[in-house]
C-alpha positions, 0 to 999 in steps of 0.5 A: 500500500502507498504511504499515507497522504491527504488523499488516502488517509481514510483508507490507512491505519490511524494508529500512531498518528497524532490527532486533535479534536477540532469540531464537536457538539460536546464541548468536553471533547473539543481541543483534545490532542494526543497520539492514536493508540487504538481504534474500535468500530466507533471510537479512537483512543488518544494518549496525551502523555498522561492518560488515555482518552476515548473519543467517539468518531461519529460526533467529532471532526479530527485534524490528523498530523501526518509524518510529512507535516501535512494536516488533514481534517476528517469528519469522524463519521467517515471513520466509523467502522473497523479499520480492516473494513475501512481499508477496503472501502471505496471513498469518493468524498472523504472530507 
């Protein structure tokens, strides 16, 4: 598979990327920052250096920070599903 870039982020592994919650209806989640350490069907688990934070995918938008320095904003609803299934899906408009 090709390296992670802004065009194929949704179809790649998210574990290991730094992420920030940038838009949500839940004010307690807004601004959370951390490294993605695990992923379930409906949540991402972020580690901020002190504790793990469970963030539901369906109510937030994330900024993902790629290793090459790019920042990609993704609506969490586009990430719902198991990682192994998301890799196989076809994505038209992922933003």
